[in-house]
VMD Tcl script that draws the C-alpha trace (Angstrom):
set ca {
  {28.02 4.09 -19.23}
  {26.25 6.79 -17.94}
  {28.22 9.29 -15.27}
  {26.35 11.66 -13.39}
  {28.30 13.93 -11.54}
  {28.37 17.48 -9.67}
  {25.15 16.81 -7.93}
  {23.03 16.05 -4.81}
  {22.57 12.36 -5.20}
  {20.38 10.93 -2.39}
  {20.79 7.17 -2.48}
  {18.32 6.10 0.40}
  {21.45 3.86 1.50}
  {22.59 4.32 5.22}
  {25.96 3.39 4.08}
  {26.16 6.16 1.88}
  {22.98 8.60 2.43}
  {24.41 11.45 0.00}
  {26.90 11.80 -2.67}
  {27.92 13.71 -5.54}
  {28.15 11.31 -8.29}
  {26.82 7.97 -9.95}
  {28.01 5.90 -12.62}
  {25.56 3.42 -14.58}
  {26.65 0.59 -16.93}
  {23.78 -0.95 -18.93}
  {20.93 -1.08 -16.77}
  {22.70 -1.03 -13.24}
  {24.58 1.27 -10.98}
  {28.01 0.42 -10.48}
  {29.38 3.04 -8.41}
  {28.05 6.11 -6.25}
  {30.50 8.32 -4.44}
  {32.62 11.48 -5.13}
  {33.16 13.71 -8.56}
  {36.71 12.56 -8.36}
  {35.95 8.84 -7.73}
  {33.16 8.47 -10.27}
  {34.74 10.32 -13.30}
  {37.73 8.13 -13.19}
  {35.49 5.11 -14.50}
  {34.45 6.72 -17.58}
  {35.08 4.70 -20.54}
  {35.21 5.64 -24.14}
  {31.96 6.56 -25.37}
  {30.45 7.19 -22.01}
  {27.60 9.59 -21.52}
  {28.86 12.08 -19.21}
  {26.06 14.64 -17.66}
  {26.91 17.52 -15.25}
  {23.84 17.89 -12.60}
  {25.24 21.34 -12.06}
  {24.06 21.10 -8.52}
  {20.68 19.37 -9.32}
  {19.25 16.43 -7.23}
  {18.89 12.85 -7.92}
  {16.53 10.40 -6.12}
  {15.82 6.90 -6.68}
  {12.60 6.41 -8.88}
  {9.58 6.71 -6.71}
  {6.77 3.83 -6.96}
  {3.33 4.26 -6.47}
  {2.50 1.20 -3.88}
  {-1.57 1.34 -4.71}
  {-2.71 2.42 -8.11}
  {-5.65 1.25 -10.93}
  {-3.28 1.43 -13.89}
  {-6.28 0.82 -16.39}
  {-8.61 2.93 -14.46}
  {-6.23 5.52 -14.43}
  {-5.18 5.13 -18.07}
  {-8.87 5.46 -19.08}
  {-9.71 8.31 -16.82}
  {-7.27 10.58 -18.96}
  {-10.02 9.89 -21.70}
  {-13.04 10.92 -19.80}
  {-14.77 13.90 -18.49}
  {-12.69 15.35 -15.44}
  {-16.04 15.40 -13.19}
  {-14.00 17.23 -10.12}
  {-15.76 20.48 -9.73}
  {-16.97 22.60 -7.17}
  {-20.51 22.14 -8.00}
  {-22.94 19.86 -9.54}
  {-23.94 22.49 -12.44}
  {-20.17 22.95 -13.26}
  {-20.00 19.19 -13.67}
  {-23.17 19.11 -15.57}
  {-21.71 22.06 -18.18}
  {-19.08 19.80 -18.84}
  {-21.01 16.68 -19.69}
  {-22.89 19.01 -21.88}
  {-19.79 20.00 -23.74}
  {-18.88 16.45 -24.33}
  {-22.20 15.51 -25.54}
  {-22.35 18.24 -28.15}
  {-19.00 16.87 -29.60}
  {-20.42 13.23 -29.43}
  {-22.48 10.95 -31.75}
  {-26.15 10.28 -30.64}
  {-26.56 6.86 -28.70}
  {-22.45 6.97 -27.86}
  {-21.64 6.40 -24.35}
  {-20.37 9.37 -22.39}
  {-18.17 8.73 -19.42}
  {-16.91 10.79 -16.77}
  {-14.74 10.72 -13.42}
  {-14.09 12.33 -10.09}
  {-17.21 13.95 -8.86}
  {-17.51 14.57 -5.08}
  {-20.95 14.90 -3.74}
  {-19.38 16.13 -0.39}
  {-17.88 18.95 -2.08}
  {-21.50 20.21 -3.88}
  {-23.74 22.42 -2.24}
  {-26.56 20.54 -4.29}
  {-25.60 17.07 -2.91}
  {-26.10 13.94 -5.00}
  {-27.24 14.54 -8.55}
  {-29.96 12.51 -10.35}
  {-30.80 10.55 -13.23}
  {-32.98 13.41 -14.43}
  {-30.20 16.15 -14.31}
  {-28.30 13.86 -16.82}
  {-31.33 13.25 -18.97}
  {-31.65 16.96 -19.38}
  {-28.57 17.50 -21.05}
  {-28.12 13.92 -22.54}
  {-31.39 12.64 -23.94}
  {-29.89 10.51 -26.46}
  {-26.76 9.29 -24.97}
  {-26.40 6.72 -22.21}
  {-23.95 8.72 -19.41}
  {-21.88 7.13 -16.46}
  {-20.01 9.09 -14.09}
  {-18.04 7.30 -11.47}
  {-17.42 9.25 -8.11}
  {-13.82 10.33 -6.97}
  {-13.51 7.36 -4.65}
  {-14.53 4.84 -7.45}
  {-17.29 3.35 -4.72}
  {-20.23 4.98 -6.36}
  {-21.47 5.71 -10.14}
  {-24.10 8.48 -11.34}
  {-26.38 7.25 -14.34}
  {-28.76 8.76 -16.37}
  {-31.74 7.02 -17.66}
  {-30.77 5.70 -20.81}
  {-27.65 3.80 -19.15}
  {-30.03 2.52 -16.37}
  {-32.51 1.43 -19.02}
  {-29.55 -0.59 -21.16}
  {-28.19 -2.09 -17.92}
  {-31.83 -3.20 -17.00}
  {-31.78 -1.44 -14.15}
  {-35.58 -0.91 -12.59}
  {-37.60 -0.23 -9.41}
  {-37.92 -3.89 -9.51}
  {-33.99 -4.49 -9.56}
  {-32.92 -5.81 -5.85}
  {-29.84 -4.55 -4.56}
  {-27.08 -6.95 -5.35}
  {-24.85 -8.27 -2.40}
  {-22.65 -5.50 -0.90}
  {-24.23 -3.03 -3.19}
  {-27.13 -0.27 -3.10}
  {-29.20 0.94 -5.64}
  {-30.42 4.31 -4.67}
  {-34.19 5.18 -5.01}
  {-36.55 7.51 -4.34}
  {-39.64 7.72 -2.35}
  {-41.76 5.88 -4.88}
  {-39.27 3.23 -5.48}
  {-37.72 4.59 -8.73}
  {-33.78 4.33 -9.12}
  {-32.37 8.11 -8.62}
  {-29.39 7.36 -11.05}
  {-26.76 6.92 -7.85}
  {-25.23 3.11 -7.81}
  {-23.02 2.26 -4.70}
  {-20.52 -0.52 -4.28}
  {-21.17 -3.63 -6.18}
  {-24.25 -2.24 -7.75}
  {-21.73 -0.14 -9.81}
  {-21.22 -3.68 -11.59}
  {-24.77 -3.91 -12.98}
  {-24.34 -0.76 -15.15}
  {-20.72 -1.19 -15.83}
  {-21.04 -4.56 -17.48}
  {-23.61 -2.89 -19.92}
  {-20.93 -0.44 -21.08}
  {-18.76 -2.04 -24.22}
  {-15.56 -3.02 -22.98}
  {-12.16 -1.30 -24.52}
  {-10.41 -3.83 -26.75}
  {-7.08 -5.31 -25.81}
  {-5.46 -2.81 -28.36}
  {-7.43 0.19 -26.89}
  {-6.37 -0.80 -23.43}
  {-2.70 -1.13 -24.57}
  {-2.47 2.23 -25.91}
  {-4.21 3.61 -22.95}
  {-1.69 2.28 -20.72}
  {1.26 3.35 -22.85}
  {0.09 6.58 -22.68}
  {-0.53 6.37 -18.94}
  {3.16 5.40 -18.60}
  {4.32 8.30 -20.14}
  {2.17 10.63 -17.79}
  {3.58 8.82 -14.86}
  {7.46 9.11 -15.93}
  {6.62 12.82 -16.12}
  {5.71 12.60 -12.26}
  {9.12 10.59 -11.54}
  {6.92 7.26 -11.00}
  {9.22 4.36 -11.95}
  {7.07 1.46 -10.32}
  {3.36 0.79 -9.79}
  {1.88 -1.96 -7.70}
  {-1.46 -2.14 -9.56}
  {-4.92 -3.58 -8.50}
  {-6.83 -3.71 -11.72}
  {-8.33 -6.48 -13.28}
  {-6.84 -9.30 -15.68}
  {-7.66 -7.34 -18.79}
  {-4.74 -4.96 -17.53}
  {-2.61 -7.63 -17.14}
  {-3.02 -8.99 -20.63}
  {-2.14 -5.63 -22.20}
  {0.98 -5.28 -19.68}
  {2.10 -8.30 -20.95}
  {1.54 -7.13 -24.63}
  {3.40 -4.04 -23.70}
  {6.16 -6.26 -22.00}
  {6.49 -8.63 -24.78}
  {7.07 -5.62 -27.40}
  {9.45 -4.14 -25.10}
  {7.10 -1.03 -24.46}
  {6.80 -1.59 -20.94}
  {9.19 0.68 -19.09}
  {7.62 0.71 -15.57}
  {7.99 -1.80 -12.98}
  {5.01 -3.02 -12.15}
  {3.73 -5.42 -9.46}
  {0.34 -6.81 -10.19}
  {-2.13 -7.59 -7.73}
  {-4.37 -10.75 -8.29}
  {-8.04 -10.15 -8.23}
  {-10.29 -12.24 -5.74}
  {-12.16 -13.45 -8.75}
  {-9.04 -14.77 -10.29}
  {-7.66 -16.73 -6.96}
  {-8.91 -20.29 -8.24}
  {-7.41 -19.87 -11.35}
  {-4.16 -18.53 -10.09}
  {-4.00 -21.64 -7.71}
  {-4.67 -24.23 -10.31}
  {-1.82 -22.53 -12.57}
  {0.40 -22.76 -9.53}
  {1.26 -18.91 -9.87}
  {2.91 -17.45 -6.52}
  {3.48 -14.00 -5.42}
  {6.75 -12.87 -6.76}
  {6.54 -14.99 -10.06}
  {7.41 -13.13 -13.14}
  {10.58 -10.69 -13.91}
  {11.83 -7.78 -12.25}
  {9.77 -5.72 -14.68}
  {6.38 -7.13 -14.61}
  {5.43 -9.93 -11.38}
  {2.51 -11.25 -9.57}
  {1.98 -9.44 -6.55}
  {-0.63 -10.27 -3.86}
  {-4.45 -11.16 -3.72}
  {-6.73 -8.13 -3.37}
  {-9.55 -8.31 -0.83}
  {-12.10 -6.01 0.09}
  {-13.44 -5.40 3.59}
  {-15.63 -2.42 3.37}
  {-16.49 0.80 1.07}
  {-15.44 4.39 1.72}
  {-15.70 7.40 3.54}
  {-17.04 9.52 0.92}
  {-20.26 7.51 0.34}
  {-20.23 6.73 3.93}
  {-19.79 2.79 3.05}
  {-16.62 2.39 5.32}
  {-17.47 -0.11 8.05}
  {-17.21 1.60 11.43}
  {-17.22 0.35 15.08}
  {-19.43 3.20 15.69}
  {-22.16 5.17 13.69}
  {-21.13 7.88 11.59}
  {-22.05 11.36 13.10}
  {-24.69 12.17 10.71}
  {-26.18 8.62 10.76}
  {-26.93 7.77 14.51}
  {-27.89 4.16 13.18}
  {-25.41 3.69 10.36}
  {-21.97 2.17 10.70}
  {-21.52 1.60 7.13}
  {-20.89 -1.77 5.23}
  {-18.80 -4.69 6.14}
  {-18.16 -7.04 3.17}
  {-15.59 -9.35 4.74}
  {-15.16 -10.37 8.25}
  {-12.57 -11.70 10.34}
  {-13.75 -15.34 9.70}
  {-14.40 -15.26 6.09}
  {-11.13 -13.37 5.54}
  {-9.08 -16.26 7.45}
  {-10.85 -18.86 5.23}
  {-9.84 -16.89 2.13}
  {-6.30 -16.07 3.37}
  {-5.63 -19.62 4.49}
  {-6.28 -20.74 1.25}
  {-4.10 -18.10 -0.62}
  {-1.02 -18.28 1.65}
  {-1.22 -22.38 1.74}
  {-0.22 -21.63 -2.24}
  {2.22 -19.32 -1.82}
  {0.09 -16.10 -2.43}
  {0.19 -13.01 -0.20}
  {-2.52 -10.70 0.96}
  {-3.56 -7.09 0.64}
  {-6.71 -6.26 2.13}
  {-8.99 -2.79 1.22}
  {-9.72 -1.75 4.78}
  {-11.22 1.93 5.58}
  {-13.04 2.01 8.55}
  {-11.92 1.29 12.04}
  {-14.09 -1.70 12.21}
  {-12.93 -3.23 8.98}
  {-9.30 -2.60 10.11}
  {-9.92 -4.61 13.21}
  {-11.87 -7.47 11.46}
  {-8.66 -7.79 9.30}
  {-6.24 -7.51 11.91}
  {-7.89 -10.12 13.78}
  {-8.00 -12.08 10.77}
  {-4.02 -11.60 10.10}
  {-2.97 -12.71 13.79}
  {-4.62 -16.11 12.82}
  {-3.12 -16.04 9.40}
  {0.28 -15.31 11.06}
  {-0.28 -18.36 13.50}
  {-1.45 -20.62 10.74}
  {1.72 -20.04 8.59}
  {3.84 -20.54 11.56}
  {2.09 -24.05 12.08}
  {2.26 -25.14 8.59}
  {5.59 -23.91 8.24}
  {4.69 -21.85 5.48}
  {6.56 -18.51 4.22}
  {5.87 -15.42 6.16}
  {3.89 -13.57 3.51}
  {4.62 -9.92 3.13}
  {1.15 -8.98 3.60}
  {-0.71 -5.40 3.63}
  {-3.58 -3.45 4.48}
  {-4.55 -0.99 1.84}
  {-5.66 2.54 2.93}
  {-5.56 1.73 6.78}
  {-7.71 5.19 7.32}
  {-9.30 4.94 10.00}
  {-7.64 3.01 13.21}
  {-8.67 2.70 16.64}
  {-5.78 3.60 19.09}
  {-6.24 0.33 20.31}
  {-5.31 -1.10 16.87}
  {-2.50 1.05 16.21}
  {0.41 -1.28 17.14}
  {-0.99 -4.39 15.74}
  {0.13 -3.70 12.13}
  {3.81 -3.93 13.46}
  {3.27 -6.88 15.84}
  {1.92 -8.95 13.05}
  {4.30 -7.62 10.45}
  {1.64 -6.02 8.01}
  {2.53 -3.34 5.73}
  {0.40 -0.22 5.96}
  {-0.20 0.51 2.41}
  {-1.53 4.50 2.46}
  {-2.40 7.32 0.23}
  {-1.31 10.70 1.91}
  {-3.23 12.84 -0.29}
  {-6.38 11.16 0.82}
  {-5.64 12.85 4.27}
  {-5.80 16.28 3.04}
  {-8.37 15.89 0.56}
  {-10.83 14.34 3.02}
  {-10.10 15.95 5.74}
  {-13.34 17.99 5.66}
  {-15.73 14.95 5.48}
  {-13.66 13.11 8.00}
  {-14.55 15.86 10.48}
  {-17.89 15.90 9.45}
  {-18.73 12.25 9.25}
  {-16.37 11.05 12.44}
  {-16.44 13.96 14.46}
  {-13.73 13.31 17.20}
  {-12.73 10.07 15.81}
  {-11.17 11.85 13.02}
  {-7.94 12.02 15.21}
  {-7.73 8.32 14.39}
  {-7.51 8.82 10.57}
  {-4.53 8.91 8.48}
  {-2.43 8.30 11.56}
  {1.08 7.95 9.62}
  {3.00 9.21 12.44}
  {1.53 6.82 14.98}
  {2.22 3.96 12.88}
  {5.75 4.79 11.98}
  {6.52 5.51 15.64}
  {5.33 1.98 16.50}
  {7.74 0.71 13.66}
  {5.11 -0.25 10.91}
  {6.58 -0.55 7.80}
  {4.58 2.25 5.56}
  {4.32 2.41 1.77}
  {2.78 5.40 -0.07}
  {0.34 5.47 -3.28}
  {-2.32 7.64 -4.88}
  {-5.44 5.09 -5.61}
  {-5.03 6.84 -9.10}
  {-7.50 7.67 -10.63}
  {-9.40 8.52 -7.31}
  {-6.40 10.87 -6.60}
  {-3.46 12.32 -8.61}
  {-0.71 9.82 -9.06}
  {1.85 13.10 -8.51}
  {4.00 11.47 -5.60}
  {5.08 15.40 -4.79}
  {1.52 16.07 -3.75}
  {1.69 13.14 -1.78}
  {4.64 13.87 0.19}
  {3.25 17.66 0.52}
  {0.41 16.13 2.30}
  {2.17 14.00 4.40}
  {4.70 16.43 5.62}
  {2.51 19.43 6.13}
  {-0.78 17.94 6.38}
  {-2.24 20.83 4.07}
  {-3.89 21.21 0.92}
  {-1.83 22.65 -1.63}
  {-3.60 26.03 -1.40}
  {-2.62 26.41 2.66}
  {-6.09 25.03 4.23}
  {-6.56 24.21 7.29}
  {-3.61 26.76 8.12}
  {-0.02 26.87 8.97}
  {-0.07 24.14 11.26}
  {-1.83 21.65 9.32}
  {-4.80 19.16 10.02}
  {-4.00 17.00 13.23}
  {-0.54 18.28 12.70}
  {0.84 15.56 15.40}
  {0.47 13.13 12.29}
  {2.92 14.72 10.19}
  {5.97 13.20 9.11}
  {9.53 14.06 7.89}
  {10.59 14.53 4.24}
  {13.00 11.45 4.53}
  {10.08 9.53 5.91}
  {7.86 10.36 3.18}
  {10.38 9.61 0.34}
  {11.47 6.45 2.03}
  {7.85 5.31 1.83}
  {8.03 5.89 -2.23}
  {11.45 4.07 -2.37}
  {12.69 1.62 0.37}
  {9.20 0.60 1.50}
  {7.51 -0.35 -1.75}
  {10.56 -2.38 -2.60}
  {10.40 -4.27 0.62}
  {6.97 -4.86 0.63}
  {7.27 -6.22 -3.13}
  {10.36 -8.67 -2.19}
  {12.45 -6.39 -4.16}
  {14.75 -4.67 -1.65}
  {17.89 -5.87 -3.11}
  {17.00 -4.32 -6.71}
  {15.37 -0.99 -6.32}
  {14.56 1.43 -3.85}
  {17.90 2.59 -3.57}
  {20.89 4.21 -5.64}
  {23.62 1.38 -4.74}
  {25.94 -0.80 -6.67}
  {24.03 -3.68 -8.10}
  {20.83 -1.92 -7.72}
  {18.77 -1.28 -10.93}
  {19.37 2.26 -12.48}
  {16.00 3.68 -11.96}
  {16.39 7.36 -10.94}
  {14.94 10.74 -11.47}
  {16.46 14.02 -12.01}
  {14.96 17.36 -9.86}
  {15.60 21.06 -10.27}
  {14.59 21.43 -6.70}
  {15.80 19.67 -3.86}
  {12.87 18.32 -1.80}
  {15.16 18.24 1.46}
  {15.92 21.85 1.39}
  {13.04 23.75 -0.27}
  {10.42 25.25 2.11}
  {7.95 22.33 2.59}
  {5.00 24.33 1.90}
  {6.19 24.23 -1.90}
  {7.08 20.63 -2.15}
  {4.36 19.96 -4.16}
  {5.45 22.26 -7.00}
  {8.30 20.12 -7.66}
  {8.35 18.45 -11.08}
  {11.27 16.05 -12.26}
  {13.16 17.18 -15.19}
  {14.08 13.66 -16.50}
  {13.31 10.00 -15.37}
  {15.43 6.90 -16.06}
  {14.27 3.38 -15.80}
  {16.66 0.27 -16.23}
  {19.52 2.78 -17.44}
  {17.36 4.38 -19.95}
  {16.14 7.87 -20.06}
  {12.82 7.38 -20.58}
  {11.47 10.83 -20.51}
  {13.06 14.43 -20.46}
  {11.34 17.35 -19.72}
  {13.64 19.38 -22.33}
}
mol new
graphics top color blue
foreach p $ca { graphics top sphere $p radius 0.5 }
foreach p [lrange $ca 0 end-1] q [lrange $ca 1 end] { graphics top cylinder $p $q radius 0.2 }
display resetview
């Protein structure tokens, strides 16, 4: 038995929001209450920990992460720099350490933050004449390749744009090295895939990183190779992170044939919703908009899935017990999906189907006319608060006055919408305290854009933000009676903090780091 006493235990349970102590037996919480009551429960051999006034929270869940991409991003060049030249310097240093002919991979560049704008294949050719180079953008919706990589992938001036993808070309028709959306797959398919053993090791390393941030659960949206590796970790008792695994669109027919349903699996690894894409992203201006971007008067982004197409796919999925999670960034994309969800709800009712726990991923730009519709249809808003502060400058630049309709967390909560928080890592850091800080202050960690924050009317409270990392993810995954609270009978997933997020100045929340993390009653990570 573990007994933790003399602390501030924030349970997320309205029956007892704050307690002094907690008792854990095997992998479950057996009691929460006063020091006196809990200490009376100790047994021979019990582990007694004096918290000395420190804070306990339920373990935090990242509701939108790409586990495999994040795991391998830890091995890639960090291309999140202030200038193109700095990024090229980092690539050059990696090239010097690499074998000629080997692939050079990186992630994180954002041309919106570079005075030079987009890079070119020739920029990379000059520093890597003998190595294929491929760098993914921070958004994961664009890629940058050199000539060697383009040649290996067979991308030439004659290569047509694939469906829902763009190969950027110069005035002569020659590829510039920049690939958008599905065009990225043309190049990525030419990169040697990691072995399953390499993926297992990368995920295990990433799991340790996530524990250090206080993350005990994840809703993953990577492909089947990630699921295979997670199963191996689970089989070998090396998986100590609760993973809800999204089903890729390409796997829907296989899942239906196998009879797989959302929720199948264990409390450690289970199937989640079907993941669909409606549009691109704001950074590369491929989000589907109701009106043109400010700097592109004739361009409204890319719509990959309209209302009718979504309804047909969604109808097939829900008919077989599979819930839905749909990527939607732009206000048109969100409207199309909400129109489709209205029809999905009617179809579920007509057919006597289970009312699925459906979601929209990102919900970045939402017309005021649509802001009550998620609650109306019972759709979860799966959002990434760190995107708001990361993207505030490009939101203002590309959306103008419509930026007030972006990242509208307060508006959604006030309408009763269930909202979960995630990071979209490796797009952003998976550190949830960065997310809490962004949601509560609407400021970057350097204090910009000022004391009030960016569109401060959309700020939410610390309690609401923590709920979006605890209670809401559990509810959206159908695990609300097992995780998300520190209550008797719930799994013992929790984190120990030196600083109390409810009492520190909100501007310092991003500095909070867990001291220890427990999953399933086991201390899986300890800072000391």
